[in-house]
C-alpha positions in Angstrom: 0.0 0.0 0.0 1.5 3.3 -1.0 2.4 5.9 1.6 0.1 8.9 1.7 1.7 12.3 2.4 0.4 13.7 5.6 -1.0 16.8 3.9 -3.0 14.5 1.5 -4.7 12.3 4.0 -8.5 12.2 3.5 -10.1 15.0 5.5 -7.2 17.3 5.2 -8.1 20.8 4.1 -6.3 23.3 1.9 -6.7 26.9 1.2 -6.8 27.8 -2.5 -5.8 31.1 -4.1 -9.2 32.1 -5.4 -11.8 29.4 -4.6 -11.8 29.1 -0.8 -11.1 25.8 1.0 -11.1 22.3 -0.4 -11.0 19.0 1.4 -9.1 15.9 0.3 -11.5 13.0 -0.2 -9.3 10.3 -1.7 -5.6 9.9 -2.5 -4.8 7.5 -5.4 -1.4 8.9 -6.2 0.2 12.3 -6.7 -1.6 12.8 -10.0 -5.0 11.5 -8.8 -6.3 13.2 -5.7 -10.0 13.6 -5.3 -11.0 16.8 -3.5 -14.3 18.5 -2.6 -15.3 22.1 -2.4 -18.2 22.9 -0.1 -19.3 26.4 -1.3 -20.6 25.7 -3.8 -20.3 21.9 -3.6 -18.0 20.6 -6.3 -15.8 17.5 -6.6 -12.9 17.1 -8.9 -9.6 15.1 -9.3 -6.3 17.0 -9.4 -2.7 16.7 -8.5 -0.8 17.2 -5.3 1.2 20.0 -6.8 -2.0 21.9 -7.8 -3.3 21.5 -4.3 -0.2 22.7 -2.7 0.1 25.7 -5.0 -3.5 26.6 -4.3 -4.4 26.6 -8.0 -7.3 24.1 -8.0 -10.5 25.7 -9.4 -14.0 25.3 -8.3 -15.8 25.4 -11.6 -19.1 26.2 -10.0 -17.9 29.3 -8.1 -18.5 32.7 -9.7 -15.3 33.9 -11.5 -16.6 36.5 -13.9 -18.2 39.7 -12.7 -19.6 38.2 -9.6 -22.1 35.9 -11.4 -20.5 33.9 -14.2 -18.9 30.5 -13.6 -17.0 28.1 -15.9 -19.3 25.1 -15.2 -18.7 21.5 -15.9 -18.5 20.4 -19.6 -16.4 20.3 -22.7 -16.1 24.0 -23.6 -12.8 25.7 -22.9 -12.1 29.3 -22.0 -8.8 29.3 -23.8 -7.1 27.4 -26.7 -3.3 27.7 -27.0 -3.3 30.5 -24.5 -5.9 32.6 -26.4 -9.5 33.1 -25.3 -12.0 31.1 -27.3 -14.6 33.0 -29.3 -17.5 31.7 -27.2 -15.7 32.6 -23.9 -14.9 36.1 -25.2 -18.5 36.6 -26.2 -19.7 35.4 -22.8 -17.3 37.6 -20.9 -18.3 40.7 -22.9 -22.0 40.0 -22.3 -21.4 39.8 -18.6 -19.2 42.8 -18.5 -21.9 45.0 -20.1 -24.4 44.0 -17.5 -22.3 43.5 -14.3 -19.0 45.3 -14.5 -18.5 47.9 -11.8 -17.5 50.3 -14.6 -20.8 49.8 -16.6 -22.2 53.1 -15.3 -19.4 55.0 -17.2 -18.6 52.6 -20.1 -22.1 51.1 -20.8 -24.7 53.5 -19.4 -27.4 52.1 -21.7 -26.9 48.7 -20.1 -27.4 49.8 -16.5 -30.7 47.9 -16.1 -29.8 44.9 -18.3 -29.1 41.4 -17.0 -28.2 37.9 -18.1 -30.5 34.9 -17.7 -29.5 32.6 -14.8 -28.9 29.8 -17.2 -26.3 31.8 -19.1 -24.3 32.4 -15.9 -23.0 29.0 -16.6 -20.4 29.3 -19.4 -21.0 25.7 -20.5 -24.7 26.4 -21.2 -23.9 29.6 -23.0 -21.2 27.9 -25.1 -23.6 25.2 -26.1 -26.0 27.8 -27.4 -23.2 29.7 -29.1 -21.9 26.7 -30.9 -25.4 25.7 -32.1 -26.4 29.2 -33.2 -23.3 31.1 -34.5 -23.5 31.2 -38.3 -21.0 29.0 -40.1 -20.5 31.2 -43.2 -17.1 32.6 -42.1 -18.4 36.1 -41.4 -18.1 37.9 -38.0 -21.3 38.3 -36.0 -22.3 40.1 -32.8 -24.7 39.0 -30.1 -28.0 41.0 -30.1 -30.8 41.0 -27.5 -33.1 43.7 -29.0 -34.1 42.8 -32.6 -36.3 39.8 -31.7 -38.0 41.8 -28.9 -37.6 45.6 -29.0 -36.9 47.0 -25.6 -35.8 43.6 -24.2 -33.3 44.0 -21.3 -32.4 40.4 -20.6 -29.8 38.3 -22.5 -31.4 34.8 -22.9 -31.3 31.9 -25.3 -35.0 32.6 -26.3 -34.5 36.3 -27.3 -30.9 36.6 -28.5 -29.5 36.1 -32.0 -26.4 36.8 -33.9 -26.3 39.6 -36.4 -23.6 41.3 -38.5 -22.1 44.5 -37.1 -23.8 46.5 -39.8 -27.2 45.0 -39.0 -26.7 45.7 -35.3 -25.6 49.3 -35.9 -28.5 50.0 -38.3 -31.0 48.6 -35.9 -29.5 50.6 -33.0 -29.5 53.8 -35.1 -33.2 53.4 -36.0 -34.0 52.8 -32.3 -32.0 55.8 -31.0 -33.0 58.2 -33.7 -36.7 57.5 -33.5 -36.8 58.2 -29.8 -38.6 61.3 -28.7 -38.6 63.1 -25.4 -39.7 66.2 -23.6 -37.0 67.7 -21.4 -36.7 70.5 -18.9 -33.3 72.2 -19.0 -31.4 73.3 -15.9 -32.5 76.9 -16.7 -36.2 75.9 -16.7 -36.8 75.8 -20.5 -38.9 73.0 -22.0 -37.6 71.2 -25.2 -39.9 69.0 -27.2 -37.3 66.7 -28.9 -38.1 64.5 -31.9 -34.5 63.2 -32.4 -32.6 62.7 -29.1 -29.3 61.8 -30.8 -29.2 65.1 -32.8 -30.4 67.1 -29.9 -27.6 65.7 -27.7 -25.0 66.3 -30.4 -25.9 70.0 -30.5 -26.1 70.4 -26.7 -23.0 68.4 -25.9 -25.0 65.8 -23.9 -24.7 62.1 -23.5 -27.6 60.5 -25.6 -27.8 57.3 -23.5 -28.5 59.3 -20.3 -31.0 61.6 -22.0 -32.8 58.6 -23.5 -33.1 57.1 -20.0 -34.6 60.3 -18.7 -37.1 60.2 -21.6 -38.0 56.6 -20.7 -38.3 57.3 -17.0 -35.3 55.2 -16.0 -33.2 58.1 -14.9 -34.4 61.1 -12.9 -31.9 63.8 -14.0 -28.6 64.3 -15.8 -26.5 67.5 -15.5 -29.7 69.2 -14.3 -31.8 68.0 -17.2 -35.1 66.4 -16.3 -38.2 65.0 -18.0 -40.8 67.7 -18.6 
């Protein structure tokens, strides 16, 4: 019977770098150690060196913007050191909705979210693989075309479109917006093209659009009239 290192005895706990504490469940050699994470519960087999370095990952623990986790399945986050297309798309989607910088970088996504199913990268990557066009062109993930005004990324309402299609739909949506605003000086403006109005006034169109829709109370002293 092989000798088991003292720090690999069943029941021994180890602190990982980013995923909390794991417990050794079974030792079958230096390259086959079964361990268990408790929060969230996840069992995997790894090596003694990974355990001692603290690099074992809990694939069910959030690792992307507080909600996204790698999940258990065949889809990889990287290939030859480069992010896979599905993982990059998944990260960008989560960033727009949950990044702490979204208020500055993505103001129009402030009230957007991602369906719980897509918090799991494996689930999203399955959908991505089955739905991304295979014609060799580049496509973007869109949540608005199927259901105008939709604020949730989900497999039922999302689709892939070309950058030109996405921009054209966005321009129509933004340009057609109307709003009635009260300026900081007390003057009322009945606006039929928010984008053009913001360009002339030096205002941020996303914030003004949110005032028009009632999602924001005021911006630089401007309010809904």
